[in-house]
C-alpha positions in Angstrom: 11.2 -8.8 5.2 12.9 -5.3 3.6 10.0 -3.1 2.2 9.8 -0.6 -0.2 6.9 1.5 -0.6 6.3 2.9 -4.0 4.2 5.9 -3.0 4.2 7.5 0.5 0.8 8.9 0.8 -1.7 7.8 3.4 -1.6 4.2 2.4 2.1 4.0 2.8 2.0 5.6 5.9 -0.6 3.3 6.8 1.6 -0.1 6.1 4.2 1.4 7.6 3.1 1.9 10.9 1.6 -2.0 10.8 4.7 -3.5 8.8 6.3 -4.7 12.1 3.5 -6.6 12.8 4.1 -8.7 9.8 7.7 -9.1 10.3 8.4 -6.0 8.1 10.6 -3.2 8.0 10.5 -0.4 5.4 14.0 0.5 4.0 12.6 2.8 1.2 9.9 5.1 0.7 9.4 6.9 -2.6 6.9 9.4 -3.7 6.5 12.1 -6.5 8.9 14.3 -4.4 11.8 11.6 -4.6 11.3 10.0 -7.7 10.0 11.9 -10.4 11.0 10.0 -13.9 11.7 6.9 -11.6 14.9 8.4 -10.5 15.3 6.1 -7.2 14.1 3.1 -9.2 17.9 1.7 -9.5 19.5 -1.7 -8.6 21.2 0.2 -6.0 18.2 1.5 -4.3 16.4 -1.8 -4.4 19.5 -4.1 -3.4 18.4 -5.0 0.1 14.6 -5.1 -0.3 12.6 -8.1 -0.5 9.5 -6.9 -2.0 7.7 -3.8 -3.0 4.2 -2.4 -2.2 2.8 0.2 -4.6 0.2 2.7 -3.9 0.4 5.5 -6.3 -1.9 6.5 -9.2 -3.4 5.3 -12.2 -1.3 7.1 -14.6 1.9 6.2 -12.8 1.0 2.7 -11.6 1.9 0.6 -14.7 5.3 1.9 -15.2 6.3 1.3 -11.7 5.1 -2.1 -11.9 7.3 -2.5 -15.4 10.1 -1.2 -14.1 10.1 -3.1 -10.5 9.4 -6.6 -12.4 12.9 -5.0 -14.5 14.4 -4.9 -11.4 13.3 -8.4 -10.4 11.4 -7.2 -7.0 8.7 -8.8 -5.8 5.7 -6.5 -6.1 2.2 -6.1 -4.4 0.3 -3.8 -6.4 -3.1 -1.9 -4.5 -3.5 1.1 -7.1 -6.7 0.3 -9.0 -7.9 2.1 -12.3 -5.3 0.6 -14.4 -6.4 -3.0 -14.9 -7.2 -2.5 -18.8 -3.7 -2.5 -18.8 -3.2 -6.0 -17.0 -2.9 -8.4 -20.0 0.2 -6.4 -21.3 1.7 -6.3 -17.2 0.8 -9.9 -16.5 3.0 -10.8 -20.1 5.6 -8.5 -19.0 6.0 -9.9 -15.5 5.9 -13.3 -16.8 8.7 -12.9 -19.2 10.7 -11.2 -16.6 10.2 -14.7 -14.3 8.9 -11.9 -11.9 5.9 -11.9 -9.1 3.3 -9.8 -8.6 0.2 -9.8 -6.6 -3.0 -7.5 -7.6 -5.9 -7.0 -6.5 -8.6 -3.9 -6.5 -9.1 -4.0 -2.9 -7.0 -5.7 -0.6 -9.2 -5.9 2.0 -10.0 -9.5 3.6 -13.2 -8.3 4.3 -13.9 -7.4 0.9 -12.7 -10.5 -0.6 -15.1 -12.6 1.4 -17.9 -10.0 0.0 -16.1 -11.0 -3.3 -17.2 -15.0 -2.4 -20.5 -14.1 -1.0 -21.3 -12.1 -4.5 -19.9 -15.1 -6.8 -22.2 -17.7 -4.3 -25.6 -15.8 -4.5 -25.0 -15.0 -8.2 -25.1 -18.5 -9.3 -28.2 -19.1 -7.6 -30.5 -15.6 -9.0 -29.6 -17.0 -12.3 -32.2 -19.5 -11.9 -35.0 -16.5 -10.7 -35.1 -13.6 -13.5 -37.6 -11.9 -11.5 -34.7 -10.3 -9.8 -33.5 -7.4 -10.9 -30.1 -6.4 -9.9 -27.6 -3.7 -9.0 -24.2 -2.5 -8.3 -23.3 0.9 -6.3 -20.4 2.1 -4.3 -19.5 5.4 -2.5 -15.8 6.9 -1.9 -14.1 10.0 -0.8 -14.2 12.8 -3.0 -10.4 12.6 -3.7 -10.7 9.1 -5.2 -9.7 9.5 -8.9 -11.6 5.8 -10.6 -15.2 5.9 -11.0 -16.7 3.2 -10.7 -14.0 2.0 -8.6 -12.1 -1.2 -9.1 -13.8 -3.1 -6.3 -17.2 -2.7 -8.1 -16.1 -3.7 -11.3 -14.6 -6.9 -9.3 -18.0 -7.3 -7.7 -19.3 -7.4 -10.9 -17.2 -9.7 -12.6 -17.7 -12.0 -9.3 -21.3 -11.8 -10.5 -20.7 -13.0 -14.3 -18.2 -15.8 -12.7 -21.1 -17.2 -10.6 -22.8 -17.4 -14.0 -25.0 -14.3 -13.8 -25.9 -13.0 -17.3 -28.5 -10.7 -17.1 -27.9 -6.7 -16.7 -26.4 -5.0 -13.9 -27.0 -1.4 -13.1 -23.9 0.2 -11.8 -23.7 3.6 -10.5 -21.5 5.7 -8.1 -21.0 8.3 -6.1 -18.0 10.6 -4.6 -18.3 12.6 -1.6 -16.7 13.5 1.8 -14.3 11.3 3.6 -16.1 7.9 2.9 -13.5 5.3 2.7 -15.3 3.0 1.0 -18.9 1.2 0.8 -19.4 -1.3 -2.1 -23.1 -3.1 -2.7 -24.7 -5.7 -4.4 -28.4 -6.0 -4.5 -31.2 -8.1 -6.0 -34.7 -7.1 -5.7 -38.4 -8.0 -6.7 -41.9 -6.5 -6.4 -41.8 -9.3 -3.2 -38.6 -8.5 -1.4 -35.0 -7.0 -1.7 -31.6 -8.8 -1.0 -28.8 -6.8 -0.5 -24.9 -7.3 0.5 -22.7 -4.5 1.2 -19.1 -4.1 2.5 -18.3 -0.9 4.4 -14.7 0.1 5.1 -14.1 1.8 8.7 -10.3 2.9 7.5 -7.6 2.3 5.1 -6.5 -0.1 8.1 -8.0 -3.2 6.4 -6.2 -2.4 3.0 -2.8 -2.0 4.8 -3.3 -5.5 6.4 -4.0 -7.1 3.0 -1.4 -5.6 1.2 1.1 -6.7 4.1 -0.2 -10.2 4.3 0.2 -10.6 0.5 3.9 -9.3 1.0 5.1 -11.9 3.2 3.2 -14.5 0.8 5.2 -13.1 -2.5 8.5 -14.9 -0.7 9.8 -17.5 -3.0 7.3 -17.4 -5.5 6.8 -16.2 -9.3 4.1 -15.3 -11.3 0.8 -13.0 -11.4 -1.5 -13.3 -8.9 -5.0 -12.1 -7.9 -5.2 -11.5 -4.1 -8.3 -13.8 -3.6 -5.9 -16.6 -5.1 -3.8 -15.9 -1.7 -6.5 -15.8 0.4 -8.8 -19.1 -0.8 -6.3 -21.2 -2.7 
């Protein structure tokens, strides 16, 4: 599996360090220094690439995804903060018969957390005495707030059938990799579901798992679809 890293920051370096465990080899590394204005995103540079893994910034991700689809490169996108553009991106990828796997969070544990949130929320609709909240905290350098992961957790509540108000809040401080929490509260008790990331490793492993999966596929997929069929 020949991998192009579009974005070579902390996440890109973590993915590179683990790639061999997934039968992968990083053959191209792009960042803001060598790929300004997408100068390296050409058929020649991607000729031997099997899959691209994109971890950049919200304002560059969409352009990168569209360009990779144009080049016919299957792409795994871990950048957050761009999902308002998903319908346009999905239509373009489908038009190009391309392949895209996206997620607000590639941690396998977070996706199990999503499944638990959805299941509990389906039960909670029958108990109106419970109020709900959604909260997250990340390191001070994270640009989007609330996080894409928190938005997806609330979306899972809605998919489970929960229709009442959900109080959402975010914090940014220090070097926290990411903590997400969904809670339900009454005067009698509190129920809390929480996922805490200890490092970026879980995100990197999920992205590599998705990169393995895309071979021979076309279409647009959410990472949870891969994990849970």
